[in-house]
A tleap script that builds the chain and sets N, CA, C and O, in Angstrom:
source leaprc.protein.ff14SB
mol = sequence {
  NMET ASN LEU ALA GLY PHE CYS ARG ASN CYS
  LEU SER ASN TRP TYR ARG GLU ALA ALA GLU
  ALA GLU GLY VAL ALA LEU SER LYS ASP ALA
  ALA ARG GLU ILE ILE TYR GLY MET PRO TYR
  ALA GLU TRP GLN ALA LEU ASN GLN THR GLU
  ALA SER ALA ALA LYS LYS ALA GLU PHE GLU
  ALA LYS ARG PRO LYS ASP CHIE
}
set mol.1.N position { 102.428 93.950 95.207 }
set mol.1.CA position { 102.755 94.858 94.133 }
set mol.1.C position { 104.227 94.737 93.787 }
set mol.1.O position { 104.585 94.682 92.611 }
set mol.2.N position { 105.081 94.695 94.793 }
set mol.2.CA position { 106.509 94.616 94.510 }
set mol.2.C position { 106.886 93.298 93.839 }
set mol.2.O position { 107.811 93.259 93.029 }
set mol.3.N position { 106.188 92.237 94.164 }
set mol.3.CA position { 106.468 90.936 93.578 }
set mol.3.C position { 106.096 90.911 92.097 }
set mol.3.O position { 106.867 90.419 91.272 }
set mol.4.N position { 104.934 91.433 91.760 }
set mol.4.CA position { 104.438 91.374 90.386 }
set mol.4.C position { 104.935 92.532 89.517 }
set mol.4.O position { 105.000 92.398 88.295 }
set mol.5.N position { 105.284 93.651 90.123 }
set mol.5.CA position { 105.728 94.807 89.353 }
set mol.5.C position { 104.590 95.713 88.922 }
set mol.5.O position { 104.810 96.688 88.204 }
set mol.6.N position { 103.384 95.403 89.350 }
set mol.6.CA position { 102.226 96.257 89.087 }
set mol.6.C position { 101.205 96.030 90.192 }
set mol.6.O position { 101.258 95.034 90.912 }
set mol.7.N position { 100.284 96.963 90.310 }
set mol.7.CA position { 99.287 96.861 91.385 }
set mol.7.C position { 97.916 96.493 90.811 }
set mol.7.O position { 97.729 96.428 89.596 }
set mol.8.N position { 96.982 96.259 91.701 }
set mol.8.CA position { 95.619 95.932 91.275 }
set mol.8.C position { 94.976 97.099 90.538 }
set mol.8.O position { 94.152 96.890 89.649 }
set mol.9.N position { 95.342 98.314 90.897 }
set mol.9.CA position { 94.795 99.462 90.173 }
set mol.9.C position { 95.281 99.458 88.720 }
set mol.9.O position { 94.516 99.757 87.803 }
set mol.10.N position { 96.554 99.118 88.521 }
set mol.10.CA position { 97.059 98.986 87.144 }
set mol.10.C position { 96.271 97.910 86.405 }
set mol.10.O position { 95.843 98.117 85.269 }
set mol.11.N position { 96.083 96.770 87.048 }
set mol.11.CA position { 95.346 95.667 86.434 }
set mol.11.C position { 93.922 96.089 86.088 }
set mol.11.O position { 93.415 95.755 85.017 }
set mol.12.N position { 93.276 96.825 86.997 }
set mol.12.CA position { 91.908 97.266 86.709 }
set mol.12.C position { 91.886 98.262 85.556 }
set mol.12.O position { 90.940 98.272 84.769 }
set mol.13.N position { 92.909 99.095 85.447 }
set mol.13.CA position { 92.985 100.028 84.310 }
set mol.13.C position { 93.150 99.270 83.001 }
set mol.13.O position { 92.500 99.606 82.011 }
set mol.14.N position { 94.001 98.262 82.979 }
set mol.14.CA position { 94.192 97.454 81.764 }
set mol.14.C position { 92.912 96.708 81.408 }
set mol.14.O position { 92.560 96.590 80.235 }
set mol.15.N position { 92.223 96.211 82.418 }
set mol.15.CA position { 90.957 95.506 82.218 }
set mol.15.C position { 89.929 96.439 81.573 }
set mol.15.O position { 89.244 96.071 80.619 }
set mol.16.N position { 89.839 97.654 82.119 }
set mol.16.CA position { 88.893 98.639 81.585 }
set mol.16.C position { 89.251 99.003 80.144 }
set mol.16.O position { 88.370 99.080 79.288 }
set mol.17.N position { 90.528 99.224 79.874 }
set mol.17.CA position { 90.968 99.556 78.514 }
set mol.17.C position { 90.657 98.431 77.536 }
set mol.17.O position { 90.237 98.691 76.408 }
set mol.18.N position { 90.858 97.184 77.956 }
set mol.18.CA position { 90.554 96.034 77.096 }
set mol.18.C position { 89.059 95.939 76.838 }
set mol.18.O position { 88.639 95.652 75.717 }
set mol.19.N position { 88.255 96.176 77.865 }
set mol.19.CA position { 86.801 96.154 77.694 }
set mol.19.C position { 86.371 97.231 76.707 }
set mol.19.O position { 85.572 96.972 75.807 }
set mol.20.N position { 86.897 98.429 76.876 }
set mol.20.CA position { 86.528 99.529 75.978 }
set mol.20.C position { 86.987 99.268 74.553 }
set mol.20.O position { 86.314 99.675 73.605 }
set mol.21.N position { 88.121 98.595 74.385 }
set mol.21.CA position { 88.599 98.243 73.040 }
set mol.21.C position { 87.646 97.275 72.350 }
set mol.21.O position { 87.592 97.214 71.122 }
set mol.22.N position { 86.897 96.520 73.148 }
set mol.22.CA position { 85.899 95.591 72.613 }
set mol.22.C position { 84.506 96.208 72.566 }
set mol.22.O position { 83.526 95.523 72.271 }
set mol.23.N position { 84.422 97.509 72.859 }
set mol.23.CA position { 83.142 98.197 72.785 }
set mol.23.C position { 82.293 98.091 74.038 }
set mol.23.O position { 81.104 98.408 74.009 }
set mol.24.N position { 82.889 97.648 75.140 }
set mol.24.CA position { 82.169 97.509 76.401 }
set mol.24.C position { 82.531 98.690 77.294 }
set mol.24.O position { 83.687 98.843 77.690 }
set mol.25.N position { 81.554 99.515 77.606 }
set mol.25.CA position { 81.795 100.653 78.485 }
set mol.25.C position { 81.941 100.144 79.912 }
set mol.25.O position { 81.092 99.401 80.406 }
set mol.26.N position { 83.010 100.543 80.563 }
set mol.26.CA position { 83.270 100.100 81.931 }
set mol.26.C position { 83.912 101.259 82.677 }
set mol.26.O position { 84.940 101.786 82.250 }
set mol.27.N position { 83.316 101.650 83.774 }
set mol.27.CA position { 83.868 102.758 84.552 }
set mol.27.C position { 85.085 102.295 85.346 }
set mol.27.O position { 85.301 101.098 85.536 }
set mol.28.N position { 85.865 103.249 85.800 }
set mol.28.CA position { 87.027 102.964 86.640 }
set mol.28.C position { 86.582 102.221 87.901 }
set mol.28.O position { 87.200 101.229 88.288 }
set mol.29.N position { 85.520 102.694 88.536 }
set mol.29.CA position { 85.028 102.056 89.753 }
set mol.29.C position { 84.526 100.638 89.495 }
set mol.29.O position { 84.761 99.744 90.308 }
set mol.30.N position { 83.847 100.424 88.387 }
set mol.30.CA position { 83.341 99.086 88.060 }
set mol.30.C position { 84.499 98.122 87.794 }
set mol.30.O position { 84.466 96.971 88.227 }
set mol.31.N position { 85.517 98.596 87.083 }
set mol.31.CA position { 86.679 97.751 86.815 }
set mol.31.C position { 87.400 97.392 88.112 }
set mol.31.O position { 87.812 96.247 88.297 }
set mol.32.N position { 87.553 98.362 89.009 }
set mol.32.CA position { 88.196 98.081 90.295 }
set mol.32.C position { 87.382 97.081 91.109 }
set mol.32.O position { 87.951 96.208 91.766 }
set mol.33.N position { 86.073 97.198 91.071 }
set mol.33.CA position { 85.235 96.262 91.827 }
set mol.33.C position { 85.402 94.841 91.292 }
set mol.33.O position { 85.404 93.887 92.069 }
set mol.34.N position { 85.539 94.692 89.991 }
set mol.34.CA position { 85.772 93.373 89.398 }
set mol.34.C position { 87.104 92.805 89.889 }
set mol.34.O position { 87.172 91.642 90.287 }
set mol.35.N position { 88.148 93.610 89.863 }
set mol.35.CA position { 89.485 93.149 90.243 }
set mol.35.C position { 89.593 92.898 91.744 }
set mol.35.O position { 90.168 91.894 92.164 }
set mol.36.N position { 89.048 93.797 92.551 }
set mol.36.CA position { 89.153 93.675 94.007 }
set mol.36.C position { 88.109 92.741 94.612 }
set mol.36.O position { 88.273 92.281 95.742 }
set mol.37.N position { 87.042 92.458 93.873 }
set mol.37.CA position { 86.000 91.583 94.377 }
set mol.37.C position { 85.032 92.272 95.326 }
set mol.37.O position { 84.202 91.620 95.960 }
set mol.38.N position { 85.139 93.573 95.420 }
set mol.38.CA position { 84.254 94.390 96.267 }
set mol.38.C position { 84.512 95.850 95.893 }
set mol.38.O position { 85.497 96.144 95.216 }
set mol.39.N position { 83.658 96.750 96.314 }
set mol.39.CA position { 83.924 98.162 96.032 }
set mol.39.C position { 85.304 98.563 96.577 }
set mol.39.O position { 85.704 98.141 97.662 }
set mol.40.N position { 86.002 99.367 95.818 }
set mol.40.CA position { 87.373 99.745 96.164 }
set mol.40.C position { 87.455 100.412 97.533 }
set mol.40.O position { 88.365 100.110 98.304 }
set mol.41.N position { 86.539 101.298 97.849 }
set mol.41.CA position { 86.559 101.979 99.149 }
set mol.41.C position { 86.434 100.976 100.295 }
set mol.41.O position { 87.073 101.129 101.335 }
set mol.42.N position { 85.610 99.956 100.096 }
set mol.42.CA position { 85.464 98.918 101.122 }
set mol.42.C position { 86.763 98.138 101.279 }
set mol.42.O position { 87.198 97.871 102.400 }
set mol.43.N position { 87.383 97.773 100.161 }
set mol.43.CA position { 88.656 97.048 100.208 }
set mol.43.C position { 89.719 97.874 100.926 }
set mol.43.O position { 90.454 97.354 101.765 }
set mol.44.N position { 89.797 99.172 100.592 }
set mol.44.CA position { 90.767 100.049 101.247 }
set mol.44.C position { 90.560 100.068 102.757 }
set mol.44.O position { 91.519 99.946 103.518 }
set mol.45.N position { 89.320 100.221 103.189 }
set mol.45.CA position { 89.025 100.293 104.619 }
set mol.45.C position { 89.414 99.003 105.343 }
set mol.45.O position { 89.842 99.041 106.497 }
set mol.46.N position { 89.266 97.876 104.672 }
set mol.46.CA position { 89.574 96.591 105.291 }
set mol.46.C position { 91.046 96.201 105.224 }
set mol.46.O position { 91.544 95.515 106.117 }
set mol.47.N position { 91.746 96.629 104.179 }
set mol.47.CA position { 93.066 96.061 103.895 }
set mol.47.C position { 94.227 97.025 103.746 }
set mol.47.O position { 95.371 96.632 103.974 }
set mol.48.N position { 93.985 98.239 103.383 }
set mol.48.CA position { 95.087 99.117 103.009 }
set mol.48.C position { 95.691 99.807 104.232 }
set mol.48.O position { 94.992 100.445 105.019 }
set mol.49.N position { 96.991 99.660 104.364 }
set mol.49.CA position { 97.744 100.347 105.409 }
set mol.49.C position { 98.902 101.088 104.752 }
set mol.49.O position { 99.240 100.819 103.599 }
set mol.50.N position { 99.494 101.998 105.465 }
set mol.50.CA position { 100.636 102.745 104.948 }
set mol.50.C position { 101.814 101.788 104.768 }
set mol.50.O position { 102.113 100.991 105.657 }
set mol.51.N position { 102.472 101.869 103.629 }
set mol.51.CA position { 103.640 101.029 103.370 }
set mol.51.C position { 104.828 101.545 104.183 }
set mol.51.O position { 104.947 102.738 104.464 }
set mol.52.N position { 105.689 100.620 104.545 }
set mol.52.CA position { 106.904 101.001 105.275 }
set mol.52.C position { 107.842 101.749 104.329 }
set mol.52.O position { 107.696 101.675 103.109 }
set mol.53.N position { 108.783 102.452 104.890 }
set mol.53.CA position { 109.779 103.170 104.077 }
set mol.53.C position { 110.541 102.192 103.191 }
set mol.53.O position { 110.852 102.511 102.043 }
set mol.54.N position { 110.844 101.008 103.711 }
set mol.54.CA position { 111.563 100.004 102.927 }
set mol.54.C position { 110.727 99.533 101.743 }
set mol.54.O position { 111.255 99.387 100.641 }
set mol.55.N position { 109.427 99.292 101.948 }
set mol.55.CA position { 108.554 98.859 100.854 }
set mol.55.C position { 108.395 99.961 99.802 }
set mol.55.O position { 108.370 99.678 98.604 }
set mol.56.N position { 108.290 101.211 100.247 }
set mol.56.CA position { 108.191 102.332 99.306 }
set mol.56.C position { 109.456 102.435 98.462 }
set mol.56.O position { 109.381 102.647 97.252 }
set mol.57.N position { 110.617 102.284 99.096 }
set mol.57.CA position { 111.881 102.344 98.361 }
set mol.57.C position { 111.988 101.195 97.370 }
set mol.57.O position { 112.444 101.385 96.243 }
set mol.58.N position { 111.570 100.003 97.786 }
set mol.58.CA position { 111.588 98.838 96.897 }
set mol.58.C position { 110.693 99.076 95.686 }
set mol.58.O position { 111.070 98.762 94.558 }
set mol.59.N position { 109.511 99.630 95.922 }
set mol.59.CA position { 108.589 99.919 94.824 }
set mol.59.C position { 109.203 100.921 93.864 }
set mol.59.O position { 109.164 100.711 92.651 }
set mol.60.N position { 109.764 101.998 94.373 }
set mol.60.CA position { 110.358 103.023 93.518 }
set mol.60.C position { 111.501 102.452 92.682 }
set mol.60.O position { 111.669 102.824 91.520 }
set mol.61.N position { 112.279 101.557 93.267 }
set mol.61.CA position { 113.405 100.954 92.552 }
set mol.61.C position { 112.937 100.025 91.438 }
set mol.61.O position { 113.600 99.909 90.407 }
set mol.62.N position { 111.802 99.364 91.638 }
set mol.62.CA position { 111.341 98.345 90.685 }
set mol.62.C position { 110.272 98.825 89.713 }
set mol.62.O position { 110.066 98.194 88.677 }
set mol.63.N position { 109.595 99.909 90.012 }
set mol.63.CA position { 108.459 100.303 89.178 }
set mol.63.C position { 108.900 100.721 87.776 }
set mol.63.O position { 109.992 101.261 87.596 }
set mol.64.N position { 108.057 100.471 86.802 }
set mol.64.CA position { 108.355 100.913 85.442 }
set mol.64.C position { 108.512 102.428 85.407 }
set mol.64.O position { 107.731 103.144 86.035 }
set mol.65.N position { 109.478 102.907 84.705 }
set mol.65.CA position { 109.764 104.356 84.677 }
set mol.65.C position { 108.974 105.100 83.611 }
set mol.65.O position { 109.089 106.321 83.509 }
set mol.66.N position { 108.174 104.395 82.813 }
set mol.66.CA position { 107.416 105.050 81.752 }
set mol.66.C position { 106.043 105.521 82.207 }
set mol.66.O position { 105.265 105.982 81.372 }
set mol.67.N position { 105.702 105.429 83.503 }
set mol.67.CA position { 104.405 105.859 84.019 }
set mol.67.C position { 104.523 107.199 84.682 }
set mol.67.O position { 103.531 107.730 85.181 }
savepdb mol mol.pdb
quit
């Protein structure tokens, strides 16, 4: 996330918005499953850990301020 400046959740939101702009109904969960390659809850259980204080500070410093 810190490298790209956005996270997979942001990407899944943009994907869903683009689909809806083309008239394709896509739920938040369905969009996340497309981006993560598996249900989001499963991905979280397998991969997500608490970020270090340094990583959190880096994210806050780099994240777009318009969100």
